[in-house]
TINUGU-904124 format. One line per 2 residues: number of its first residue (from 1); their letters; for each residue x, y, z of C-alpha. Coordinates in steps of 0.5 Angstrom, whole numbers, plus 500, padded with zeros to 3 digits. Layout:
REM residues N
NUM) a) X:Y:Z; ...
This chain:
REM residues 120
1) ms) 492:569:833; 490:562:832
3) qt) 494:557:828; 490:553:822
5) rp) 491:545:822; 491:541:816
7) gp) 485:537:814; 485:530:814
9) kp) 489:526:809; 486:522:804
11) ar) 485:515:805; 491:511:802
13) st) 489:505:797; 491:498:801
15) sr) 492:495:794; 497:497:789
17) pq) 497:495:782; 503:491:780
19) rd) 507:492:774; 506:487:768
21) da) 514:485:768; 513:484:776
23) pr) 514:477:778; 507:474:781
25) vt) 507:471:787; 502:465:788
27) aa) 501:460:793; 505:455:789
29) sa) 511:459:788; 511:462:795
31) rt) 513:454:797; 518:454:792
33) ap) 525:456:794; 527:463:792
35) aa) 531:464:786; 539:466:788
37) pt) 540:473:787; 545:475:781
39) as) 552:477:783; 554:484:781
41) la) 560:485:776; 565:486:781
43) sr) 563:480:785; 564:476:779
45) va) 570:479:777; 573:478:784
47) lr) 571:471:784; 575:469:778
49) ap) 581:474:780; 587:470:782
51) rp) 588:471:790; 596:471:791
53) nl) 598:469:798; 601:475:801
55) gg) 604:472:807; 601:470:814
57) gg) 602:477:817; 607:482:820
59) ai) 607:489:818; 609:488:811
61) gg) 603:483:810; 598:488:813
63) yf) 601:493:809; 600:489:802
65) rd) 593:487:805; 591:494:806
67) vr) 594:496:799; 590:490:796
69) se) 583:492:799; 584:499:797
71) lr) 585:497:790; 579:493:790
73) kv) 575:500:791; 578:504:786
75) vw) 573:505:780; 578:505:774
77) ps) 576:509:768; 574:506:761
79) re) 579:506:755; 575:511:752
81) ea) 574:515:758; 582:515:759
83) tk) 583:517:752; 579:523:753
85) lt) 582:525:759; 589:524:757
87) av) 588:528:751; 585:534:755
89) vi) 591:533:760; 596:534:753
91) gl) 592:539:750; 592:543:757
93) sv) 600:542:758; 601:545:751
95) iv) 597:551:752; 600:552:759
97) gl) 607:551:756; 605:556:750
99) yl) 603:561:755; 609:561:759
101) gl) 614:561:753; 610:567:751
103) ld) 611:570:758; 618:569:758
105) li) 619:572:751; 616:578:753
107) fs) 620:579:760; 626:577:757
109) el) 625:582:751; 623:588:757
111) vr) 629:586:761; 634:587:755
113) lf) 631:593:753; 631:596:760
115) vr) 639:594:760; 640:597:754
117) va) 637:604:756; 640:604:763
119) gg) 647:602:760; 647:607:755
């Protein structure tokens, strides 16, 4: 049984068309200094946020540095998202509470009926 080999791949075009909004590089612009990259929102917020002095070291200082480092990684929900999630939690809590209350009522009535029948 012989295996077939795939045919030759078509040649790739060496030049790619540029998008209209892409910056054009010319000889004059290549000699100038590149534009500074824009900072992300997280880095801009971190630059403006005050940095408290947590102490020089020790176990407690290390703990608080680690806590601060982890809190920087947290992606906090928006106000709208937090409101929606809070409504979901409250709604589910009410539903589970009603369900458990109904079960409690049913079982308490069954036990009461059983005690009446067994006790005579």
